[in-house]
N, C-alpha and C positions, 0 to 999 in steps of 0.2 A: 620452617619456611622452605619452600621449594621453588621460588621464582626463578632461580638460576639453573634449573634442570630442564633439559630439552624434552619436549613431549614425545620425541622419537626415541629417547633412550629406553633400553630394556628396563622393565619394572618388576623386580623379583619380590616385591613386598607382599607379605602375607598379612592380610587384615582380617583378624578373627571376628571383630565386631561386624564388619561389612559382610563377611561370608555368612555369619549367623543370620543376619537380617535378610540376606538374599535367600538362604536355605529355607527360612520360615515365611518368606514373602511378606515381611513386616514393613509395609509402606511407611508407617509412622516413624519407625526407627531409621529407615532410609532417608526420609525427609530431614530428620535430625542430623544424620551424617552429612547431607548436603549442606545444611546450615553451618555445621561445625567446620567443614572444609573451606567454605567461603570466608568464614570469620577468621580462620588461621591462614588464609591464602595458600592452602594446600591444593594447588591446581593439579598436581600429579595425582593426588588422591581423588580429586573430583572427577578427573577424566577416567581414572580406573573404575570408579563407582559407575559412571555412565556406561563404560564398556561391559562391565560384568552384569549390570542390570539388563542391558540390551541382549547379552548372550542368554541370560535367564529367560527372557521373553521367548526365545526360540525353543525353550524346553517346556513351555506352557505356563510359566509363572507370569502373572499379569503385573509386571514391574515397569511397564512403559511409562507410568507417571513419574517414577523416580528417575529414569533415564532421561526423560524429557526435561525435567527440572534441572538436572545436572548440566545438560548441554546448553540450556537457556542461560543459566548462571555463568557458565564459562564464557559464552559469547558476549554476555553483558559486562562482566566484571574482570575477567582474567586478562593478563597481559596478552598482547596480540598473538604471540606464538601459540599460546594455549587456547585462545579463543578460536583461532583458525583450525587448530587440531580437532575441535569439537564439531566442525561443520563438514558434513559429507552428504551424499545423496539420500541417506536415511534420516538425517537429522532435521529437527524442526517441524515435523508434521503436526505436532500437537502443542507447539509453543504459542504464546499469545499473539505473536506476529512472526513474519518470516525472519529467519536468523540473519539473512542479508541486511535487514533493517536493524535488527537488534545489535549486531556486531558493529554497525556504523554509528551507533549512539555515542560510544565513548572512545572509539579508536579512529585515528586519522588514516588517510590514504597512504601517507608516507610510512606508517607502521605496518599497514596491511599489504601493500602492493608487493613487497618482496616475498611474502609468505603464501598468498592466495594462488592456487593453481589456476591455469587457464580453464575457462568454462563459464557457464551461465551465471553462477553465483558471483564470480569475480566481476563480471560486467555489471550486475545489478548493484553490488556493493560500491563500485566506482561511481555509479550514478547517484546513489544515496549520499555518498560523501561529497560529491560535487554540489548537490543541492544544499548541503550544509556549509558550503563555502570553500572546500578544498580545491586547489588548482590542479585540474586533471586535463590531460590532452584530449580534446574532443575527437581527434582523428582516430584514436585507438584507446578508449578508456579501459579496455580489458587486456591490452596487449603487454606482453613481456617483450621489451625491446630486442631480446635475443631469440625470441621464439616465433614460429610460424603457426598460423592456424588459430589465432585468438578468436574466441566466441563472442559474438555480439547478439544479444537477445533483445536489447532495447536500441533499435537503430534510429537514434536521434541524438542531438548533442547532449553531452553530460552536463555542461555548464548551462545554467538558466540563461535564457535570452533576455534582452532588455525589456521586452514586452511582457515578461512573466512576473508574477508577484513572488514574494517570499512565502513559500508554501509552509503549511503547518506540519510540524513533526511531532510524533507521539512522545510521551514520557514513559520509558520502560523502567520498572522498578522490580524488586524482588517479588512483589505481589502480583505483577501483571503489567498491563498496558493502559495508560490513560490517554485517550485521543478524542477530546471533546470536539464537537462540531464547531465550525466558525459561528460567530454571532449571527443570529437571524437579522436581516435588514429591518429597519424600522421605518415608520412614515408611510405605511401602505394605505392606499385610498381605494374606495370602491371603483370597479371598472364597469362602465356602461356597455354591457355586452351587445354584440351585433345580433340581429335576428338570423336564424338559420335559413337555408343551409349554408355551411361554409364549404369551400372547395378544398377537399382533402387531397393531398398529394402522396403518392406511393414513393416514399424515399427510403428504399430498402437499405442503402448503404449507411445512411445516418442511423437508421433503426438498429442495424447490426452493431455499429460502433457504440451506440448508447447501451445496448444490451451487454456488450463486452465490458463496458465501464462498470456496470452495477451487477455483474454476473453473480458475485458472491451473495449479494442481497437476495437474489431470487433462488439460487441453487442451494445455498447453505443456511438461509434464514427465512423469514416469513414475510418478506417485503412484497408490496404491490407496486408495479412499475408500469409506466405508460409513456409513449412518445407519439406525438401527433405533429404532422407537417401540413400546413395549409398555405394557400395563396392569400396574401394580405399581410396586414400588420399584426402586432402582438394582441390587439383586441380581437381580431378574427381568430387567432390561434386559441386564445383563452375561451372564446365563445364556443369553440369546438369541444371543450372539456365537458360541457353540459350545462343545463339550465340551473344555475346555482349562484349564490352570492360569492363573488370573487373580488379580492383586493390585490393590488400590485404596486410596486415601486421600482423605478428604474435604478439600476446599479451599474457600476463600471466593470470593465474587463477584469481587473484585478480581483474584484469580489466574486465574479462569476467563475473564474478559474480556480480560486481558492475553494469554492464550494464543490466544483466538479472533481478536483483532485482529492479533496477530503473524502467525498463519496466513493471514488474509485479505490482509495486506499483502505477504506473501512470495510469491516465484515458485517456492518449493521448490527442487529441485536444478537444474533447467534453464530454468525460466520466468523472465519478467521481472517485477520487483516492480510492484505496483499502488499502493503507498503507504498510509500510515496512515489518511488521511482517508477514502479509498474503503473500506478495510477496516472502519473504524468504522461506516460506513453499513450495510455488509452484516451486521455483528454486530448492530446495532439491528434490522435486518429479521428476523434469525434469532430474537432474543429476543421480538420482537413476535408472531411466529407461534406460538412456544411458549406465550406467555402470553395469546394471543387478544386482543391489543391492536390497535386500529385503527392502520394505518400512517400516518394523518394525526396524528402524535404531538405536534404543537405544541411546547411547551417541554420535553417529555420527562418531565414529572412523573408522568403516568399509567404510563408504561413503567417508570420508576424504582421506583414503588411496587409494581408487579406482580413485578418481578424479585427483590424482596427475599424472596419466598416460595420461590424456587427453591433447591434444594440441589445442590451440585456435587461430583464426584469426578474425580480423575485415575486412570487405570487402565493396566495393562500386562499382558503375557503373558511366557512364558518365551522368546519370540523375542528375538534380539539387537536392541538399540535401533537405529533407523534414523537417518539424518542429519537428517531433517525429520519431525517427528511432532506430531500433535494427537490426543490420546486423552482425551476427556471423557465423563462421564455426568452428566446433569441429571435431577432428579426434581421434579415439581410435586405437592406434597401437596394442592393445591386441587382438581385434577382426577384425581389418581391415575395420572398418566402419567409415564413415564421415557423418556429418549432416550440412545442411545449415538452418539457422534460419533467417527469414525476417519478420519484422513488420514495416510498413511505413504509417504514417498518416500526410498528408500535411496540415490538418486543413480545 
C-alpha cells in the first residue's frame, strides 16, 4: 500500500516486470500492470508506469495507450494528491473525456483546491465541481487566495444560476464513459408548415456560437449540422428546413438547456468529450447572442431574465432517429425571430 507516499517523493524502485513490458512494447502486459496497481492501490507504481511509458513513446515505442490508461485511472480513482500529479499539459489527450471532468467525478473541490496549480485546468475543475454541488467562490473559482494571476478560461459564474437545470453528468468507469442523451421529448404532433418563401436572417453571431457548441461533432465526428434564423414564429423557422413532414412539441427552458449542454459536452459518435463545464459556457454564449445580451454577463442575472422570454420546441422528421441528435427550435417574441438548431450524427 502506498497511499501515504507523496507523489513528489523520489522513486528509486526498479520494477523488472514493468521494464520488461516497456522494453518489448507489450501493451497487454502493461494493461495488466495498470489493473494490478489500481487493484492494490499502488498509486506510486501507477504514476511510475505512466511516466515510463510516456518516456518510451519519445523513443519510438507506441506505448501511449498504456500511458493514457494509467493517467485516466489515476485521475478517476487515486487519492487527490496522486490524481492531481497525473494531470499536466500532456495528459488526457486520448482519454474518454477531459481529465478536468474525470478528476471531478470522485474528488471534491476541498480535496483538489490546495493541490491544483493555477491555470486553465484548475478553473475548469472548479466549474465541474460547482456544477456537482460544491460551494465555490464565484468571484475567483480558480484563485489561490495567496496568489496573483489566477487563470479564468470560463468567464461565467461557477455556481449554477436559479434559472438553470441540474445538468447531466457522465459516468466514468474503468471501461470508459457513459453519457447517454437526455430523453427525447414525447407528444410531438405534425406541424402545418407555412408556404415559402421564409424571410431568412443572416445571424452570424448566433451561427458562430452554435458552431462552437457542436464543433467536436463536425470536426472530429461525422455529424451534419445546420442553423437557420428567420423572421416569424417557430412554424416559419421549421418551414425553412424544407418541404417535408415535420413534427414538434413545445418544451421548457430546463429541457432545452439540458439538451444544449449535453450536445456541447458530447463528442457525438467519434469525437472526444469536452465536458459539462465547457459545454455550459458555450450554451451561455449561444443564449447571449440570441437574446442580444452582452457577453460580459457578470452574475448571469441579465441573461437569466432575457432567456425567460424564449420559447422552445423539440422537432423531428420522418427520418429514422440518429444515435446522437440535437433538434431544437427557439422563438423570441421580443424581436420576432426564430432559430432552428440541428446536429445529427448517426455514427
